N, C-alpha and C positions, 0 to 999 in steps of 0.2 A: 157658074162654076169657072174656078181659076184652072188652068192649063197648065200643063207638068213643067213649063218654066217658072211659072208663078210659083210653085210648090218649095223650088228651091232659093228665092230668094229671101230677105228679112222684108218683113212688115214694115211699112214707113212708118209704122206709128209706134215703133220701139220692138216689135214680139219678135222673138230668136225664129231664125229659120228650122226647117226640120234637121235638115245636114247640120248647123249649128247642135241642135239639140244632143244627135247622134254623137256628136265630136266630144260633147261635153261628158254624157254617158261612158264612153269610151276612156276619156280620161280620169275620170272618177273613179273606174274598175281598176285601171292600173295602178292609181295612186292607192287604193284599199289595198290592192295585195302587196306592195312596196312596202306602208306606214303601218298596216294592224298588227305586226308579229314584232316592231321593235321594240316598245315596252317590254313586253316579257326577254326578247332576245338581250335585252342590258343587264334584266337582272340574273340570266342565266350567263352571264360570260363575268359578271361580279362573283359570282359563285365559283366558276371555273378557276376564275385566277386564284382566287382562295385556296381552292381544292389544290391547284398545283402547289404555291407557296406551301402549305403545310406538308405533301408529298417531300418536297427539296429538304425543309427544313429536318424531319423527320427520318431522314436517310442517313444512316451514319457515316455511308461515305459521302457525302456532300456536308448537311447541316446548316445551320442559318448562317454562319459566318463566308458561306463559300460564292466566291463571285459570280456563281450562276443566282444565286438568289437574289443577289443585288441586282443583277442583272433582270430576271423575272418581275420584282419589285416596280424596276424602270420602267417595263413596257407596263406595268399594271398602272403605274402613275401616269403614263404617258395616254393611255387610256382615258382615264378619267378626265383628262385634260382636253383632248380633241372632243369627247362627247360633249363637255359642259361648253367648249367654246361651240361646237355645230347647234346646240340649244340654243345657244345668244345669237347665231346667223339664223336660225329657224325664225324666232320671233320678230327679227328685224327684217326678213325677207316677207314675213307672214303682214307684215304693217306696211310696208310698200304696196303690195298686191292689192290688200282691203283698200289703201287709199288711191289705186287706181280703180278699180271698180267703184267706189262709192264716191269718188271726187273728179276723177278725170272723166269718165264715162257721161255721167248726168250732166256737168259744165259744158261737156264737147256738144251735148243736144241740145243747151239753153240758144233760144234766139239772141238772146242780148249777147252772146260772145261772139266776135268778129274773127275771121280768118286768121288774122295775123295774132292775135290771142289764142285761138286753140291752134297755131303752129308752135307757139312759144311753150303752151302747157305740154303738148305733147313732145317737145324739145327736152326739159326739164326730166321727162320722166325716162326719156331715152338715156338722158344722162348719168342717170341712175342703176340703171338695169344692171351695168358692167360690172358693178360693185358686188351684186348679191350673184352675178354668173362667177364672177370669180373666187367667192366665198364658198359656193357650192362645188365649183371644180376642186379647192382645196379641200374641203372634209373629204369628197369620195376618195382624194389621193393620199391622204393621211391615215384613214380606216384601211384603205387597202396595203400601203405600206405595213401597220402594222399587222395587217393579217398575215402577209408572209414573213415577219421578223416572227410572228407566233409559231407561223408553221416550220420553221426550220428550229426553233427551239430545243425540242426534243433530242434530234441528231447532236446538240452541244452535251445535254446530259447522259447521250449515251457515249461519248467519246470521253466525259468526265471518268464515268464510271469505270470504263476501261482501263485509264490512267491507275486506277486505284489497284486492281484486279494484280494476279500474279504475273510475272514475265511469260509470254505468248510464245509458244512451240509451233512448230510449221504447220501442223494441222489446224491448230486456232488461228494462225493469221489468214490461212485458206477459206476456214469458216466465218470470219470475222468480213471478208472479201465477200463472201455469197449474201451474207446478212446486209452490208450495203448496198447489194446491189438490187435484193429483194425489197429492201427499203425504199430505192429510188421507184422500183415498178411499182411497188403500192402507191405510194404519192401520187403518180401519174393515173393510176386507176380511180383512188379515192377522190380525184376532181372531178373524173366522169362520175363516180358514184353520185357524187354530191348534187350534181345537177339535176341527175334523174330522181334523187329523194325528192330535192326540190319540186320538183313537178308533181310528182306523186304526193306531196303534201298541200300542195294547191287544190289538187283533187280533193284530196281527204277533207280539207277545211271545208269544202261546203256541205259535208254530210253531217250527219248527227246522229245517226242508229241504218244498221244494214241488219235485215232480218233473213236467216238462212232455216232453209224448214225440209224436214227429209222425215219420211214413214210417221207423220204426225206431231215429231219432235220438233222444236222451234228454238232458236238459238239467235238472242240478242246482240249484237257488237255495237256497242256505244265510241262514238270518237269525240274527244274533247282536243278543245284548240290549244291548251296550253298546262303542262305538270312541271312545277316547280322543281329545280334539280338541288339536291343535298347531298352534302360530301359526305361517303362512306369510306373512310379509312379504315383498312382492318386494324384489329386490335394486335397481330400478330406481325414480324418485322417481314417487309416484302424484300425479294430476293430485287437485284441489279437489274435482271431483265421484266421482272414484275414493274418495279419502279418505270422505268425507260416504256413499258406499254401502257400504264394508267396516263403518266406524262402526257405521253403522243396521244392517247384517244383524246383528254382534255383539251391540247391544244390545238387537234383537231375541229374539236366542236367550237371553240372561242375564231377560230380563222372562220369557219362556214359563217358566224354569226357574225363577226364583223365584215362579211362579204356583203352580207343583207345592206348594212347603212351604208355602205359603199356603191351600192345600188339604187339606193331610196334617193343617197345626193345625185346619183348620175342622172336620176329623174326631174330632180330639181335644177340640175343646171340645163337639162334639155328645153323644161318648161319655160325660164329664164331667154334662154337662146332664141324660143319661139317669140316669147312674149318680145322681144328684142324687133324681130322680122316684122311682128302684127303691128307696133309701133311705127317701123318705119315706112310701112306700106300704108296706114292710115296718113301719114304724114304728106306722105309722096301726092295724095289724093288734095290735099289743101293747098299744097307748095308748086303746084304744074300753072301753067297760063292760064286754064281753064279747070278751076276748083270742081270737087266733085263732094260738096259736105256729106251728101247723103252715103254714098260709099266709106267717106271715113268714118262716117258713126257706125255704121252698120260693120264695118270691122273692129272697130273699137269692143263693140256688144260682145260681137262672138267670141272676142279674146277673154273677156271680162267673163263670158259664162264658162269657158273649158278650166282657168284658172282658179275659179271660186272654193272649188274643192280643195286645190293645193294651198289656200289659205286654212282651212279647217286642219288640214293635216299637218301644217307645218306650226297652228298655234298650240294644238296637241302634242305634239313632240317637243316643243321648248318645255314643254313644264312635266314632261315625263309622263305623258298619258296616251293614250292609242284613239285616234279619230272615233268618233261614234256616230257619223254616217253612214245610212246601208247603202 
């Protein structure tokens, strides 16, 4: 019967260790949480962009020719480009990681490959990783910047509507100052609430039904993962305050969903950073005075096991779908 130390080591024949399997399971769970909702989030973002554009165009004080409409459409086009570029980056990164798992790892274990050839192969992969790492960082930053610009846009709408209003008296100026102070406080609280809601959504996403019973009466509550958002513009003309409130609500929803994309690409960046470290360590095992090829192979196998789920996520993302692994 193997001792405790042997259980933590990789099988020389190529089987992963228990710790490697556990690391892969944790990575799979984290990736699932970050990528499963992105397809629906993208649909929601597109619908919300359309909703805000329609509200701006239908507001008499603003209209389709107003600079705010142009600015909002520019944000909308930027989002489309950032998303398309990120899909392309996802496809290339997935292809690279697949080659790592299906080419480098098997070849490194072949007895026909010399130490020099193994070092050279690992070195070539090491040279390519920074390209994907930087792309992931740029994607995360672009989604984050978009989220910030969308979040402050309602203030510009409020300012434009105030300029269209009648000259303000003293008490109206005081009220405007209080309104801006309340909005600042609300934005701070909203960021905290978003984090709490995200945690709650993760818990609810694991539930399909809850049953409550009282005095023989049962009530079933069903949870669904996604409800499409539909534009619900009122047939009657909205007041300036209603317009600002509606735009603010939609903008906050967009910003929250853009942050989900930022988080997902942050996970990709961390994965690339880890792979960079794993390959550097593997190369060190075959570059020292007394090479340890077994340690190199074990390190490569463990890295491939952890990064395989990311290939599935990136491939699905690149074609606008959700990963189907459980």
